[in-house]
N, C-alpha and C positions, 0 to 999 in steps of 0.2 A: 154662217158665222159660228154656230155651236160646234160644228165639225172642226174648224180651225182652232178653237180653244182646246179641244180634246186631242188634237193631233200631236202637239209637243209632249203631252202627258203619255200618249200611246207610244211614242218613240222612246221616251225615257224608260217605260216599263220594258219595252223590247230590248233596249240597250242593257238594262239591269239584268234581264234574263240571260242575255248573251254573255255578260261578265260573269254571272253565276255559273254558267255552263263552262266557261273557260277556267274559272277557279276550281270547279269540280274536276275537270279533266287534268289540270295541273296537279291537283292534290293526289289524284289516282296515280299519276306518273311518279310523283315524289315517293309515295308509299311503296310502289313497285321497286323503285331504285333502292330504297332503304332495305327492303326485304332481300333483294338480290345481293346487295353489299354485305349484309349480315350473314347470309348463307355462304358467301365467298370467303369470309373471314372465320367462320365457324370451322373448327378443326374436327375431323373425324377422330373419335377416341378409339384406340385399339389396345389390346393387351400386349404385354411384353412378349408373350409367346408368338403373336402374329407379326411383330415388328419386322422380321426378316423378309416378309412378303412385300414390304413397302420401301425398300432401299431407294434412296434418291427422292423420296416424297416427304412433304411436310405433314406431320401427323402429331397427335397427342398420344403418348404412350403411358399407360398406367400400370403400376405394380407396387409390390412391397420391397423396400430396400432391405435385401437379405444380408448384404455386407457392404462396408464402406471403408475406403483406405485412402489416406492422404500420403502419397509417396514423396516425402520431402527430399529424399536422396536421388530421386529419378530426374532426368532431364525434363524441364518444364514444370516440375513439382505438381503433377496431376493429382486430382482427387477422383476416385472411382466410386460410383454408387452402383452396385450390381442389384438388379431387380429379380425378385422371385426365387433365385437360387444364388448362393454365395460363390465367389471366385474359387476354383477355376471352372465351375459348372454353371456360370451365370447365363441367364436367358437373354438379358439386355443390359447394356452399360450406359450410365450417364457419366460423361467426362467433363470435368471442370478444370481448366488449366490454372496453374498457380497464379498467373497474372490476373485472373478474373476472381479469385477467392476474396479479395479485399472488398468486392462489391456486395458480399453477403454479410448480413448482420451477425449471424452465427456460423460457426464452422459447418460446412455441408455434411460432414460425416455424422453430425448429430441427427440427421434424418434416418439413421439406421433404425430399422424396425417399423418405420412409418410407411403408410401407403401414400404414394405420390403420383402425380401426373407431370410429365415433362413434354414440352412442345418444341419442335424443331425439325430439321431435315435429318432423316434417318440415314446413317452411313454404315458401311460395313468395314470392320477392322479385323483382319485375320479370320474372316468368316463369321464374326459375331456382330449383330446390329448394335448401334450406339447413336446417341445424340450428343453433340458437343454443346454445352451450355455456356453462353457468354454473359447472360443477365439473370439475376435471381427471379425475375418475372416469368422466366420460362418454366420454373418449377412451382407447382401448386401442391400443398398437402391436402389430402382428401379427408 
């Protein structure tokens, strides 16, 4: 009779341990998934000098805005932010089309002289690496 009264309690303890094990395993899986997701979204930071090695890849490129030009009379009214060396000897260019300028609180050329990081797919235009920026969130001031 004493065994029967202990049996349900024993099963409950066993069930609780089984649930705790499942929760622990599930928690480990969730943490691993979060870590993998975070590393997948983390961008490798590279210098403007190294950008040409990563054409076609999504990277974060950092450098100092050496020259900035809002070409109001050019087709598409582009803004060019040239990193590390001014045009025409630029190392890397950040291009913002005129249609995207209104998304910025301040004119992008005000970044001249500042160290920035820009995230996006690196493209090549006439042998020079560039990132086309469509959103202000792609540019961070260091």
